[in-house]
C-alpha positions in Angstrom: 79.9 177.7 37.9 76.0 178.0 38.0 76.4 179.7 34.2 77.8 176.7 32.9 75.3 174.5 34.9 72.5 176.4 33.2 73.7 177.1 29.6 76.5 174.9 28.8 74.5 171.6 30.0 71.3 172.7 28.5 72.8 173.3 25.0 74.8 170.2 25.1 71.7 168.2 26.4 69.4 169.7 23.5 72.3 169.1 20.8 72.8 165.6 21.7 69.2 164.7 22.2 68.6 166.1 18.4 71.7 163.8 17.4 70.7 160.3 18.8 66.9 161.2 18.2 67.3 161.8 14.5 69.4 158.5 14.2 66.8 156.3 15.3 64.6 154.5 12.7 61.2 156.3 14.0 58.4 158.5 12.6 59.1 162.2 13.2 56.3 162.4 15.8 58.0 159.5 17.9 61.2 161.4 17.5 60.0 164.6 19.0 58.3 163.0 21.5 61.4 160.8 22.7 63.4 164.0 22.7 60.7 165.8 24.7 60.9 163.3 27.3 64.5 162.3 27.5 66.1 166.1 27.1 65.5 167.2 30.7 66.8 163.9 32.2 70.0 164.3 30.1 70.2 168.1 31.4 69.9 166.9 34.7 72.1 164.2 34.8 74.8 166.9 32.9 74.2 169.3 35.7 74.3 167.1 38.4 77.5 165.4 37.2 78.9 169.0 37.1 77.9 170.1 40.5 79.1 166.8 42.0 82.6 166.6 40.8 85.3 167.9 42.9 87.4 169.2 39.7 85.8 172.0 38.2 87.3 171.7 34.5 86.6 168.0 33.8 82.8 168.0 33.5 83.0 171.3 31.9 85.6 170.3 29.3 83.6 166.7 28.6 80.2 168.5 28.0 81.7 171.1 26.1 83.2 168.6 23.9 79.9 166.5 23.9 78.2 169.8 22.6 80.9 170.6 19.9 80.8 166.8 18.6 77.0 166.8 18.6 77.1 170.5 16.5 79.3 169.1 14.0 77.2 165.9 13.5 74.1 168.1 13.3 75.3 170.7 10.8 78.1 169.1 8.7 75.8 166.9 7.1 
């Protein structure tokens, strides 16, 4: 569970941050700054959800799906 908290949540948060910051109509500098400020918050929210939920597989599967969809959105274009 600790490995899922650290690696899976970090990768999913990073990919989701890239997806939603690049879709916003902003300058590149503002997109980078927004990503730097919000990625740790998103990562912390994913880790909190993964640790707080009683069932282990529901948040793991959800975070994995979020990461996979984000990956597809980034690299399919």
